[in-house]
C-alpha positions, 0 to 999 in steps of 0.5 A: 500500500502506498502512502496516498492510499494509506492516508485516504483509508486512515482519514476515512476510518478515523472520521468514523470514530470522530477523530481528525488526524493531522498530516504529521500524525498520519505520517507517524502511523504510516512509519509505524505500519512499515516498522511493524511489518518489517519487524514482524518478519523477524519476530512474531508481533502480529498475525494481522499483516494486511495494511487495511486490517492494520489500520482498522483492527490495530490503529483505529481500534486503539483510538476508540478509547481516547475519549475516556482519557483525561488531559495530561493523564499518566497511562500504562498499557499492560501487555502492550505487545506491538504497542496497542493501544499505547502507541496509537494513543500517544501519536494522537495525544501529545498531552499524555505520558505513556508507559508500555509494559510487556514481558517479552524483551524482543517486543520491548526492543521493537517498541523502543525502535518505534518510539525513536523513529517516530520521535515520540516524547514522554513514552517509555517501554518497560520489560516486566511481568505485570505482577512484578511491576505492580509491586514496585512502589514507583509504579503501584497506584500511580497511574490515572489510566491503565489500559489493556487489549486482548490480554486475559480474561477479566478476572485475571486482567483486573489483578494486573491492572487495578493495583497500578491504578490511582484511587479515582483513576480508571482501567480501560479493558478492551474486549471482544464480543460476548463479555457478560459471562466474563463480567459476572465471573470477575465481579468478586475480583473487581471488588476485592481489588478496589474497583467498581464497574463504571461503564460497559460500552459495546460498539462495532468497528466498521470495515468490510465486516462489522467487528464487535467490540466491548469496552469495560471501564473500571473505576478505582474506589479504594486501595488494593490490598498489598498481597495483590497481585499474587506471585507471577503466574497465579492470576492466570492459573487461579483467577479470583472468583 
């Protein structure tokens, strides 16, 4: 896909979610896509390799949550993978400070390269498991916004996310369709970890096919007990129920 076609598709699809992108932002997204495809030949970053799908299922999908993020927020993207949603949010929102968290060092190398090539400021990539990261006093309950996209079931996810969230801050859990059962199963975990369900929003990404998405917003209303998160691996093996 050449740059002109990329620009036309990105402009059109971003307008559908009420976002107007500037020329320099479009240029950064194009660079990001090129780096993603180039690195994906060396390390497994994404199974989505068609440029149209990258635009819709990675870039636009990531930007759908920007409306929940207040100005000058400090955000951590847990299990960011190839940088979604953290990097698209940072490209669009210069005002926010972003931490990209991932447990695989080869992904961190990719993320550092993207941030350098795109000349993004106030963004860092950290190599750590979420369970260990949340025990670090420098980061525990320090973030206004904690995001995660397609990482784990909601019971497990809340144990990764809520310990990092400031009281009054929010977790934005990006999920696919059919979320009701997950929400029901996660009820106890959300309560124990100091959160409450603020909103549940279902919508569709409008590409060649309608793709169902759910955004679960959790608000942090009290301090997370110090014993959480449990040691590495426990939240996924034995989710709180």
